[in-house]
N, C-alpha and C positions, 0 to 999 in steps of 0.2 A: 229395578223391578219395583212395581207399585206395592204398597202394603196390602192392597186387596188381593194380590197374588197369594199371599200367605194364609188367606182365609180358606183356601182350598188345599187339599192334599193331592197334588197332581202327580201323575206317574211320568217318569221319563219315557219318551218314545225313542226306541233304539232299533237300529238296523245294523246287523253284524257287529254288535257291541258298541257302536258309535251312537251317541245321543244326537238326535236330529230335531227334537221338540219336546213338548209337554202335553200330556193328555189328562184332562179333568176326569174325575171319577164317573160322572154321568155318561161321558163318551166311552170310557173304558168298559162300562157295563153293556153298552150297545155292541161292542166288538166281541164279547165273550162267545156268542154262538159261532163265530167264524174262526174256529180253531185250526183250520187249514191255512189261515193267513196270519192271524195274530196269536201269540202265546198269551195265556192268562196272566194277569198282573202278578208279578213275583219280585221280591226284593226291590220294590219301588219302581219297577219298569214294566212297560208293555213293549214286546219286541215283535218284529216280523219273524215269521217262521224261517228257520235257516234253509228249509227246502226251496224257498224262493230265492235262489242263489244269484240271480242276475237282475240288472236294471229293468229289462222288459218284463220278466215274470213278476217281479215285485210290483211294478207299476200297474200291470194288467189286473193282478189279483186284488190290489187295494182299490182300484177303480171299480171292479165288480161289486165289492162290498159297499163302496160309496154310492153306487147307482141304486143298490137295494135300499140303503138307508135313506136315500133321497125320496124313494117311493113310499117307504113304510113309516118313517119317523117324523117327528115334529121339529126337527132341527132347522130352525129358521134360516140359518146361514146357507143351507143347501138350496133354498129357493132362489138364491142368486147365482145358480149354476151358469157358467159361461162357456164351457168346453175350452177352457184356457189352462194349459199345463204349466205348473210351476216346478222348478227343480227342488228336490229335497236333498239336503246335504248338511254335514255338521258345521262347516264354516264357508264363508263366501268364496274362498279360493279353492275349495275342495271339488273333486269331481262329484257330480250328482249320483246318488245311490238309487234314485227312482224319480218319477214325476208324480204329481198329485193335482187334481182339479183345484183351481184357485179358490173356489168357494169353500172347499173343505179344509184348507190349510189352517184356518183358525181353530178348528176342532182338535188339531194335532199339535198346535203351538209351533208350527214350522216357520222358520225365518223366511221372510220375503224381502226381496230387494227390488229397488226401482230407481229410475232416473227421472228427474223433473227439470225441464228447461224453462227459464224465464227470460224475457227480453226487455230491454229498456233503451231509451234514447236520451241523449243530453242535448238540449237546445243550445243555440249560440249564446243565450243569456245564462246558461248553466243549470237551467231547470231540468229535473229528471222526470221522465214519463215512463211508466211501466206498461208493457203490452200485456193484455189479458185475453184469454179465449173464453168463449161461452160454450159450455157443454151442450151437446145435442139434446133437443127436447125429448128424443126417444131413448136416450142413454138410460141404462138400467139403474145406475146409481147417480144420485144428485143431478137429475135432468135439468137443463136450462140454467144452471148456476155458473158463476165465474170460475175459472180454472187456470192452471199453468198453460203456457203455450203448447208444450209437448210433454207427454209422460209416457214412460215405457217401463215394463216390469219383466223380470226373467233372470236368466243367468248372465254373468258378466260379459261373456263373449257377445251375446246378442245385444246387450246394452251398449257395449263399446262400438259395435258396428253401427247401431242406431244413431248414436250421438256424433259420429264422424261424418255423416252424410247430410 
């Protein structure tokens, strides 16, 4: 963890008592009006309300809040909204407790996982050449720049299927 992390007093983000991320104070303050979704910060944590007892209800309720914040607030990361769902879970191998829009995961300190594939060839003389891809000029992030050959994000089952084909 970077020393910059400790400049902030972040709140644990918890679902059913399991920590799934870290919420900075300025984000926690934006969540306080949504008492039907988030409990007020207490004992160093912001929790999802226990009444949102299942994956779908949690995901939909949080997404509604995020859609409102996207329209109302100046959170620059939400300008990168992609309609891309990321699993929210305590550890890589755990079952997801909900999904969250990719652009919002940094607001909640949610762990994100991905696979990147690079390719290379070795010539008869032993010289190694690396294959590179160029991102689309219309790509939302880093358009036109060099990149991995393949990249994928999401839960481990999806990534495993992706890299085996």
